[in-house]
N, C-alpha and C positions, 0 to 999 in steps of 0.2 A: 563425589559421585561414586557409587559402588560399581564394581565390575560384575558382569553377568554371572561369572563363575562363582562369585561370592553370595549370590542370592539363594534362598532356600529352595529346595526341589522336592517335588512329590511325584509318585508314579500313578498314572491313570489306571484304574482297575479294569477299564474296558479295552483300551488299545495297548496297555502295558508300556507306554512311552513316558519318559520323564518330562515334566513341565515345571518351569520356574515361576517364582513369585512375580506378580504383576502389580503395578501401582493401584489399579482399580480393585484389587483384592485385599488391599492393605488393612481394611477394617474387619474382614471376615476370612482371613487366610486359613484359620483353623477349620472352617466349615467347607472350604473348597475341596471337592472330591475329584471332579472330572476336569480334563484338560481343555475341553471345548464344549460348545452347545451340542454338537453332533454326538459326542460320546455320552453326554447327559441324556439326550433323547433316545439313544440306542440302548441304554441301560435296561429298559423294560422289554425290549424286543429280542435281546440275546437269549438264545436257548442252547442247551448242550448239543453238541454234534452227535447225531445218531450213528450208531455203529452199522457199517455196511457188511454185507455177507463176505466180501473179500477181506475185510479187517478181522472178522470173527474167525476165518480160516487160518489167518496168521497166528492167532492166539492159541490155537490147538496144538 
């Protein structure tokens, strides 16, 4: 049996957290992108943060 620390790890592009290989992903690990269903669903709803007036004053 493998130790959890020996399993392959990827970084989720949505939450930026690492996630390890799971047995249910064994056939398509190369295609796995997101760590969870929640991150997969939020992929299309994430938008860049708009700059506020306070932030723009700090940049000047």
